[in-house]
C-alpha positions in Angstrom: -0.1 0.1 0.1 1.2 3.1 -0.9 1.4 5.7 1.6 0.3 9.1 -0.1 -2.9 7.5 1.3 -2.2 9.1 4.3 0.2 12.1 3.5 -1.8 13.7 1.1 -2.2 17.5 2.4 -5.5 18.2 4.4 -7.0 21.7 2.8 -9.7 23.4 4.5 -12.5 21.1 2.5 -11.5 18.3 4.2 -11.9 20.3 7.5 -15.7 20.9 5.9 -16.2 17.2 5.2 -15.7 15.9 9.0 -17.7 18.7 10.5 -20.4 18.1 7.2 -20.2 14.2 7.0 -21.1 14.5 11.3 -24.1 16.6 10.8 -25.3 14.3 8.4 -24.3 10.6 10.5 -25.3 12.2 13.7 -29.3 13.8 11.7 -29.6 10.2 10.2 -28.7 7.7 13.5 -31.6 9.3 15.3 -34.2 10.7 12.8 -34.3 6.9 11.8 -33.2 5.6 15.4 -36.7 3.6 16.0 -37.0 1.3 12.8 -37.3 -2.3 13.9 -36.5 -5.4 12.0 -38.5 -7.1 13.6 -40.9 -5.6 17.0 -38.2 -5.7 20.1 -35.4 -5.8 17.7 -34.3 -2.2 16.0 -31.7 -1.7 13.5 -29.9 1.5 12.1 -30.2 1.6 8.6 -27.4 4.8 9.2 -24.4 2.4 9.8 -24.9 1.9 5.8 -23.1 5.6 5.7 -20.2 4.1 7.6 -18.2 3.0 4.3 -20.2 5.5 2.1 -18.4 8.7 3.5 -14.7 6.1 4.6 -14.8 5.1 1.1 -15.8 8.3 -0.4 -14.5 11.1 2.1 -11.3 9.5 3.7 -9.5 10.3 7.0 -12.2 13.0 7.0 -15.1 11.1 6.4 -14.0 8.5 8.9 -13.2 11.4 11.9 -16.6 12.8 10.9 -18.3 9.2 11.4 -16.7 9.3 15.2 -17.7 12.9 15.5 -21.3 11.9 14.0 -22.0 9.2 17.0 -20.9 10.9 19.3 -22.7 12.9 19.0 -25.7 11.4 18.7 -25.1 9.7 22.0 -25.1 12.6 23.6 -28.5 14.1 22.6 -30.0 11.3 22.8 -28.5 10.1 25.9 -28.3 7.2 28.3 -25.3 6.1 26.8 -22.1 6.1 29.7 -19.0 8.0 28.6 -17.1 4.5 28.3 -19.8 3.3 26.2 -19.6 7.1 23.7 -16.2 6.4 23.6 -16.5 3.0 21.9 -18.7 3.8 20.2 -16.9 6.8 18.5 -14.3 4.0 18.0 -15.9 1.7 17.0 -17.9 4.0 14.0 -14.3 5.2 13.3 -13.2 2.1 12.3 -16.2 1.0 10.8 -15.5 3.9 7.7 -11.9 2.8 7.9 -11.7 -0.3 7.1 -13.3 -0.2 4.1 -11.4 3.0 3.1 -8.2 1.0 3.7 -9.4 -2.8 1.9 -11.3 -1.5 -1.0 -9.8 -0.6 -4.1 -12.9 1.4 -6.2 -15.9 2.9 -4.2 -17.9 2.2 -7.1 -17.4 -1.7 -6.7 -16.7 -1.2 -10.2 -15.1 -4.3 -10.8 -15.2 -8.4 -9.7 -12.7 -8.1 -7.3 -13.7 -4.6 -5.2 -17.3 -6.3 -4.8 -15.1 -9.3 -3.5 -13.8 -7.0 -0.6 -16.8 -4.8 0.3 -18.0 -7.9 0.9 -15.6 -9.6 3.2 -14.0 -6.5 4.9 -16.6 -4.1 5.7 -19.6 -6.2 5.2 -18.3 -9.2 7.5 -15.2 -8.3 9.1 -16.2 -4.6 9.5 -19.4 -5.0 11.0 -17.4 -8.1 14.0 -14.8 -5.2 14.6 -17.7 -2.8 15.0 -19.9 -4.9 17.0 -16.9 -6.7 18.9 -15.4 -3.4 20.6 -18.1 -3.6 23.7 -15.3 -5.8 24.6 -13.1 -3.3 25.2 -15.1 -2.5 28.6 -15.6 -5.8 29.4 -12.0 -6.6 30.4 -12.4 -2.5 31.8 -14.5 -4.3 33.4 -16.9 -1.3 33.2 -19.6 -3.5 30.5 -20.7 -7.2 32.0 -20.2 -10.7 29.7 -24.3 -11.0 29.7 -24.7 -7.6 28.3 -22.1 -8.1 25.5 -23.4 -11.4 25.0 -26.5 -9.9 24.0 -25.1 -6.7 21.8 -22.8 -8.4 20.0 -25.1 -10.3 17.9 -27.7 -7.4 17.0 -24.9 -5.2 16.6 -23.4 -7.4 13.8 -26.6 -8.3 12.2 -27.1 -4.3 11.7 -24.3 -3.8 10.5 -24.3 -6.7 8.3 -27.6 -5.9 6.9 -27.3 -2.0 6.6 -23.5 -2.2 4.6 -24.6 -5.7 2.4 -28.5 -4.1 0.6 -27.9 -0.2 1.8 -24.0 0.3 1.1 -23.0 -1.0 -2.5 -26.3 1.3 -3.8 -25.2 4.7 -1.9 -22.1 3.8 -3.2 -23.2 3.9 -6.3 -26.0 5.9 -6.8 -23.1 8.8 -4.7 -19.5 8.2 -5.9 -20.1 9.3 -9.5 -21.1 13.0 -8.5 -19.0 13.7 -5.1 -16.1 12.4 -7.7 -17.0 15.8 -10.2 -17.8 17.6 -7.7 -14.1 17.4 -6.5 -14.7 16.5 -2.9 -13.9 12.7 -3.5 -10.9 12.3 -0.3 -11.3 8.0 -0.9 -8.2 6.0 -2.1 -6.9 6.7 -6.1 -7.8 4.7 -8.3 -4.5 4.2 -9.4 -3.4 3.1 -6.4 -2.6 -0.6 -5.1 -5.1 -1.7 -2.8 -4.0 -3.7 0.8 -4.5 -6.9 -1.0 -1.7 -6.0 -3.8 -2.9 -4.2 -7.5 -5.5 -4.0 -9.0 -4.9 -4.5 -13.2 -7.3 -1.9 -15.0 -9.3 -0.6 -12.2 -12.2 0.9 -14.0 -13.3 4.7 -13.2 
């Protein structure tokens, strides 16, 4: 992987993107919080924005996700400080894993499509779901609660990113690219798993 992914010089636009993505993500979480898969199991369709913001807006998008989740936690109340902290980092990782591993943000190649489903839908969902184990290790959350929390969060994350994520990426990528707001990986670069030959732009 080439280091230019992280050495690109930031501009005012990058900092604006952090603020805008944070606001959009916080609003999406709050507005869509009451949607339920079945009567007793809520889902979070806003989670689909994690790979979208990470892959389209790069590090600014990932940072915006972290702050957006923190803002939604603070506005809705009820989350203890350690849960807010874990949510901050897990939502950053929810965007960062896709940014780091998927070679084309619009999933225009078979390889990028496979990378998305392996690293975003499966691995990223597992990482986000298991982030609560940090609090378990610190003695802040009982394992009994975590054992109920992990499968629910994993399913929420996996379903949202599998169904809505690709649709949003294909819809938004052309606009973001044309507008000059694209901050994801340069398309001619190597992906984390190796070179992608003849990447479709």
